N, C-alpha and C positions, 0 to 999 in steps of 0.2 A: 517772202521769207528769204533773207540773205543767206546763201549757202556757203558759209565759211567752214563747214564741216565740224566734226567732233573727234576728239582723241578717244579711241575705242580699244579696250583691252581684249574683249572677245564677244562674239555673237554666237550663241549656241542654242540647241533645242533639247529640252529636258522636261521632266515633270516638275511642276511647281512644288517646292518643298515646304513652303510656309504660307501663312495667312489664309484668307478666305477661299482662294482657289486652289488650295493644296491638292496635289494629285493630278491636276489637269495638265495636259501637254501645253508647253509654253515656250515661246522664244525669249531668251534673255539677252538684253543688250547691256553689256557691262562697260560703263564709261571709266576712263582712267582718271586717277587723282582723288585725293581726300585730305581735307584740312585737319581731320581728327586722327587720333591714335589710340583707339580703345584697346584695353589690355587683352580682350578676347577676340580681336579681329580675325576673321577667317578669310579675308580677301586682301591681305597685304600685297600680294602680287599685282594688284591693280593700282597701287599708289604711284607707280612710275611706268614709263615706257609707253606701250600701246602704239596704235597706228592711226594717223589722221585719215578719216574717211569722209567723203562728201555725204550729204543727206541721201542723194540718189543711190550711192553704194550701200549705205546702211539699210535703206528701205528695200533694195533689191535682195539683199541677203536675208532679211526678215521674211520677205514674201516667199523665198525659196523653200522654207520649211513648211508652209501650208498650214500654220496653226492660227487659231482664233485669238489666243491670248498672248500678249506681249508684256514683259516686265522690264522696265528700265531701272538699272541698279548700278552699283559701283563697288569699291570706292564710294564717293559721294557724288551722284550724278549732277546735282544742282550746282556743284562747284564750277561746272562749265556752263556759261550763260546760254549757249546754244541748245542745251537740253530742253528748254521751254518750247522752242520751235519744233524740236523732234517729237515731243509728246503730242503736240497739236497735229503734226503731220500724220502720226500713227492713228490718232483718233479719226482724222478726216478719211483715212483709208478703211475705216470700219472695224479696226481691231478693238478688243477689250483691253485697255491699257492700265497697268498699275505702275506706281513709282515707289521704289524703296529708298527712303531718305532718312537721314539722321534728324534729330530735333534741333539741329544747329543752323539750318538754312531756311531762308524765307520762302514760304510756299505760296505767297499771295498771287503770283503770276502763273501758277500751274493751271492748265486747262481744266475747266469744271467737269469735263467728261472723264478725267483720270481718277482712279482710286488711289489716294495717297496712303501709303503704309509708313507712318511716321514713328521712328524709333526714339523714344525718350531715354536718354542715357542715365543709367543708374550710378550710384556712388562707386561701386566696384569697377565700373568701366574706366574710371579715371578721367572721364570727360563730362561729368555731371554739370559743371559750370558752363558748358557750351549750349545747354538747352535754351532754345528761343521760345519762350512761353507765349509770345505774341502770335505764334502759329495756331495755338489751340482754338481761339474763337473762329478761325477760318475753316476749321474742319467741319465736315458734313457727315450725314449718315452713310454715305458711300465710302467713307474713309475708315482707316484703322489705325490704332495706336499700339505699338509693340514695346514690351519691356523684356530685355534679356536679363534674367535673374542669375546672379552668381552665388549668392549666399542669403542667409536669413535677413541680414541687414538690407540687402537689395529688395527682398520681398516686402519687408515692412515699409520701406520707402515707397515702393510702387503702390502698395495698398493705400498709403496716405494720399498719393497723387490721384489715385482712382477717385477718392472722395473729394479731395480739394478742388480738382479740376472738373468734377462731374462728368467723367469721360463716358460712362455707360450710356448716358442719355444724349451724348454729343456725337458719338461715332457709331458705326455699325458693329464693330468688333474691337474689343480690347484683348490683346494677345499677351499671354505670359509664357515665356520660353526659357527652359533651363539652359544656361551656358554650357556648350558642348564639352563633355568630360570634366566639368568643373562642379556642377551641381547634379545630383542624382535626380532624374526625371520623376521617379516615384515620390521623392521627398517634396518636390514642388507640387505635385498633384495632391498630396495629402494636405499640405498647407491650404491650398485653394478650397478643397472640400471642407476642411475643418472650419474655415472662415466663411464658407458659403458665398464666395465671391462670384459675381456675374461677369466672369471673364472666360475666354477660350484658351484652354491649355493647348500648347502645341510643341511638337518636337520637329527637328529638321529632317523631313522625310528623305531628302537627297543624301544626307549623311548616313542614314540607316541603310540605304540601298547601296551607295557607292563609296562611303567613307568620306574623309575630308579631302576631296579631290577637286581641283579646279575644273570648270567646264562641263560639269554634269549636274 
């Protein structure tokens, strides 16, 4: 593994706020940079700046927290090619690793041991046209697909994708999440129940606990 390092916005220890391992103590490695500009983005501070760290420095900081779970996120982590090597290095060390990525980046080189949480961008995100649908056949039961729902139009679009792409049988979890302070969580829950969808409703636990604050 050529260690040219990665540009890192932050490495921190918190409870996983989303997806299958919600509530579990997790180390988050937030990479800097993202080619997308979603209207609801809650990590714009990761678009620029950051600090270049070697793999050794990153792995040392991760180990210092003593957690079993590691989540590599962004920004868009796959925008830095070295992310692929970092994911494999974390897996080699025995961590349970997840990758939070948009639907816009190729996931074909992601280590098979990683649980991919792939965010398909809805119309209200403003980045629907960036979805790379060639990723879908690459996903496995250990992976997850997430939809951030902003309004009824987003919900109907996501419901169509659910059927069109046969996501329920393809991945372990399909996640429907209300856009923070944009769609009432109760409203989304009622739509899911009314339509009897086989999806996992989720809210962002970290925001319920600490608000919209970086690094927690």
